[in-house]
GULOTI-669162 format. One line per 3 residues: their letters; for each residue x negated, y, z of C-alpha. Coordinates in Angstrom, 3 decimals. Example, Ala and Ser with C-alpha at 12.3 -4.5 7.8 and 13.67 -1.06 7.14 Angstrom:
BEGIN
as) -12.300:-4.500:7.800; -13.670:-1.060:7.140
END
This chain:
BEGIN
xxx) -56.048:137.581:98.236; -58.064:136.020:95.465; -61.054:137.642:93.796
xxx) -59.168:138.074:90.526; -56.305:139.799:92.341; -58.692:142.214:94.068
xxx) -60.366:142.993:90.756; -57.007:143.778:89.144; -56.034:146.076:92.010
xxx) -59.378:147.861:91.754; -58.822:148.505:88.032; -55.265:149.788:88.428
xxx) -55.061:153.608:88.367; -53.860:155.451:91.430; -50.448:157.186:91.456
xxx) -52.162:160.564:91.189; -54.112:159.395:88.124; -50.905:158.151:86.503
xxx) -49.168:161.475:87.096; -52.147:163.366:85.676; -52.298:161.105:82.619
xxx) -48.573:161.539:82.033; -48.872:165.310:82.313; -51.791:165.462:79.872
xxx) -49.915:163.221:77.451; -46.775:165.368:77.667; -48.745:168.557:77.018
xxx) -50.494:166.923:74.054; -47.168:165.842:72.544; -45.667:169.317:72.950
xxx) -48.701:171.038:71.423; -48.736:168.569:68.507; -45.014:168.771:67.713
xxx) -44.487:172.492:68.300; -45.757:173.586:64.846; -43.577:170.959:63.172
xxx) -40.444:172.119:64.967; -41.355:175.731:64.225; -41.515:174.926:60.483
xxx) -38.087:173.287:60.716; -36.724:176.332:62.545; -38.259:178.744:60.023
xxx) -36.808:176.842:57.075; -33.307:177.301:58.529; -33.543:181.079:58.984
xxx) -33.148:184.072:56.724; -36.306:186.046:56.044; -35.073:189.110:57.939
xxx) -34.611:187.080:61.137; -38.065:185.470:61.120; -39.796:188.387:62.815
xxx) -37.254:189.093:65.528; -38.576:189.477:69.070; -38.373:187.443:71.166
xxx) -38.531:184.651:68.604; -35.645:182.181:68.505; -36.583:178.530:68.116
xxx) -33.009:177.459:67.410; -31.573:179.163:64.296; -28.289:180.917:64.894
xxx) -26.630:180.729:62.477; -28.174:177.884:60.506; -29.160:179.140:57.057
xxx) -29.469:176.629:54.183; -30.138:179.210:51.496; -33.858:178.433:51.434
xxx) -33.227:174.830:50.393; -30.650:175.897:47.807; -33.005:178.514:46.352
xxx) -35.786:175.932:45.956; -33.770:173.949:43.455; -31.783:176.767:41.846
xxx) -34.417:179.492:41.432; -37.566:177.362:41.240; -38.403:174.073:39.464
xxx) -38.930:172.330:42.782; -37.284:169.136:41.543; -39.791:168.987:38.697
xxx) -42.683:169.533:41.112; -41.538:166.767:43.415; -40.777:164.359:40.572
xxx) -44.088:165.049:38.833; -46.020:164.519:42.041; -44.289:161.263:42.932
xxx) -44.574:159.866:39.402; -48.220:160.850:38.907; -49.207:159.600:42.373
xxx) -47.446:156.261:41.796; -49.015:155.774:38.348; -52.504:156.650:39.562
xxx) -52.119:154.345:42.571; -51.012:151.381:40.437; -53.775:151.858:37.862
xxx) -56.430:152.427:40.510; -55.511:149.219:42.325; -56.000:147.220:39.124
xxx) -59.202:148.974:38.020; -60.800:149.135:41.461; -59.795:145.553:42.252
xxx) -61.442:144.121:39.137; -64.572:146.252:39.540; -64.850:145.440:43.238
xxx) -64.507:141.705:42.599; -67.235:141.826:39.960; -69.618:143.731:42.244
xxx) -68.858:141.552:45.278; -68.716:137.996:43.906; -70.263:137.926:40.420
xxx) -73.928:137.868:39.477; -74.968:139.732:36.329; -77.898:141.750:35.100
xxx) -77.903:145.432:35.966; -75.665:145.037:38.985; -77.956:146.974:41.416
xxx) -78.236:149.805:38.896; -74.435:150.029:38.544; -73.971:150.053:42.314
xxx) -76.580:152.816:42.662; -74.934:154.948:39.967; -71.531:154.531:41.606
xxx) -72.944:155.493:45.002; -74.517:158.624:43.561; -71.294:159.598:41.820
xxx) -69.389:159.302:45.094; -71.675:161.921:46.642; -70.930:164.492:43.907
xxx) -68.149:166.895:45.034; -65.215:167.706:42.786; -66.208:171.373:42.604
xxx) -69.448:170.409:40.846; -67.514:168.329:38.288; -64.740:170.825:37.694
xxx) -66.177:172.629:34.653; -67.535:169.504:32.846; -64.285:167.691:33.542
xxx) -62.263:170.616:32.207; -64.357:170.725:29.021; -63.898:166.984:28.470
xxx) -60.137:167.125:29.002; -59.869:170.183:26.745; -61.833:168.447:23.985
xxx) -59.330:165.590:24.186; -56.429:168.016:23.815; -54.924:167.071:27.174
xxx) -54.934:170.433:28.924; -51.474:171.349:30.224; -50.283:167.737:30.006
xxx) -49.475:165.209:32.687; -52.170:162.893:31.331; -54.697:165.478:32.461
xxx) -53.559:164.760:36.022; -53.591:160.978:35.621; -56.854:160.129:33.833
xxx) -59.539:161.942:35.912; -58.623:160.354:39.279; -59.056:156.896:37.723
xxx) -62.806:157.507:37.484; -63.258:158.011:41.228; -65.423:155.055:42.382
xxx) -64.733:155.415:46.103; -61.942:152.839:45.958; -64.295:150.308:44.366
xxx) -66.462:150.307:47.478; -63.469:150.137:49.799; -62.044:147.033:48.100
xxx) -65.553:145.592:47.619; -65.989:145.616:51.383; -62.776:143.589:51.786
xxx) -63.738:141.059:49.097; -67.322:140.702:50.344; -65.964:139.412:53.651
xxx) -64.299:136.418:51.976; -66.214:133.104:52.069; -67.991:132.246:48.838
xxx) -66.779:128.654:49.207; -63.244:129.761:48.287; -64.461:131.210:45.000
xxx) -66.618:128.178:44.218; -63.757:125.790:44.982; -61.426:127.653:42.658
xxx) -64.043:127.571:39.902; -64.508:123.844:40.346; -60.746:123.434:39.904
xxx) -61.066:125.121:36.515; -59.734:128.564:37.442; -61.022:131.557:35.505
xxx) -62.211:134.766:37.127; -58.947:136.640:36.526; -56.962:133.741:37.964
xxx) -59.256:133.594:40.989; -58.799:137.297:41.529; -55.021:137.101:41.195
xxx) -54.294:133.884:43.092; -57.113:133.620:45.620; -58.616:137.013:46.344
xxx) -55.619:139.356:46.168; -53.404:137.410:48.645; -56.248:137.341:51.170
xxx) -56.997:141.067:51.011; -53.386:142.258:50.699; -53.444:144.336:53.934
xxx) -56.601:146.048:52.704; -54.990:146.741:49.346; -51.981:148.293:51.068
xxx) -54.271:150.566:53.074; -56.191:151.471:49.935; -52.993:152.138:47.975
xxx) -51.698:154.416:50.730; -55.000:156.279:50.774; -54.921:156.758:46.981
xxx) -51.299:157.888:47.013; -51.883:160.375:49.826; -55.016:161.758:48.166
xxx) -53.268:162.182:44.825; -50.098:163.555:46.417; -52.029:166.318:48.194
xxx) -54.455:167.171:45.361; -54.574:170.864:44.577; -57.763:172.086:42.891
xxx) -57.721:169.980:39.709; -53.973:170.410:38.990; -54.412:174.156:39.464
xxx) -57.094:174.186:36.763; -55.713:171.613:34.326; -52.009:172.539:34.121
xxx) -50.419:175.961:33.530; -46.803:175.025:32.855; -44.918:175.211:36.144
xxx) -42.523:172.480:35.014; -45.489:170.082:34.738; -47.141:171.104:37.989
xxx) -47.451:169.125:41.196; -45.901:170.109:44.475; -49.020:171.552:46.125
xxx) -49.615:174.076:43.342; -45.889:174.715:43.093; -45.613:175.647:46.762
xxx) -48.615:177.964:46.466; -46.881:179.717:43.554; -43.991:180.669:45.852
xxx) -46.157:183.367:47.426; -45.411:186.736:45.881; -48.041:189.450:45.428
xxx) -46.862:191.763:48.201; -44.383:189.629:50.155; -44.212:186.063:51.388
xxx) -40.906:184.275:51.908; -41.924:182.065:54.817; -38.495:180.496:55.056
xxx) -38.699:179.309:51.445; -42.253:178.031:51.863; -41.352:176.258:55.106
xxx) -38.415:174.516:53.435; -40.627:173.427:50.527; -43.359:172.191:52.878
xxx) -40.858:170.243:54.940; -39.420:168.459:51.902; -42.926:167.799:50.571
xxx) -43.904:166.080:53.824; -41.014:163.591:53.689; -42.431:161.118:51.075
xxx) -45.804:160.770:52.803; -44.145:160.370:56.186; -41.871:157.623:54.861
xxx) -44.798:155.801:53.245; -46.873:155.847:56.412; -43.929:154.601:58.463
xxx) -43.232:151.770:56.014; -46.841:150.597:55.824; -48.020:151.276:59.358
xxx) -47.911:147.537:60.073; -50.496:146.948:57.333; -52.693:149.637:58.888
xxx) -52.410:147.891:62.242; -53.292:144.476:60.818; -56.266:145.840:58.901
xxx) -57.582:147.718:61.943; -57.176:144.610:64.099; -58.909:142.479:61.488
xxx) -61.823:144.894:61.413; -62.094:144.866:65.205; -62.021:141.075:65.365
xx) -64.567:140.868:62.564; -66.961:142.981:64.566
END
């Protein structure tokens, strides 16, 4: 038996260790998925059957009234449409704005650059709660309260994405930029034809992060918009709670539908997450 073979056998786990690892993994999966299946079960039950003892995980009979009531008695379609549209618009605009700002801070030399970077870093550290009242006063002075623009414009000023994309661009060789300039390309052309194709996985990760953050935002929409037909899905679901009673079946159905878009997006772009994580590991 060769030395390499003996080393491989020494590193292989014993049968008992494999059984233990499988058991721990199975328990972890059950604990992680149990709340999800419970929400599905609750959404398919009538309210009066939710508190039966012992609890029944499988609804009998299956009740679809909660899903019907969402769209017939509540403007759930408006909430979902508003959230998807606003999240998509903010994501597209943020990619353009953050990409241009990140390229300027990463590859261009100009006066005042350290000051701008410092100001952006300080602004990242300020929590939304501290900005809520000044932001509300600014939006109100612009006449945008209770409009969808009030949900689109403020997120565009978040500088966190600038630093995320700046980190991707800073890792590109300067020789690529210099070569493109020598060929007569302008800065916008360099950004579009040279930089963007090379950092595409990072942009996909950043876009998913922006979309998920905007999709799940709650505090600012709660303050800025009063009309339920213009609200986003997080505030809409919270409005389903009555003063003295809570229809958990209705809320579970709404939460389940609300989770579908984010789940689909993460499944579609998980390959980009994998490539970006691998690139970061290899870079280290």
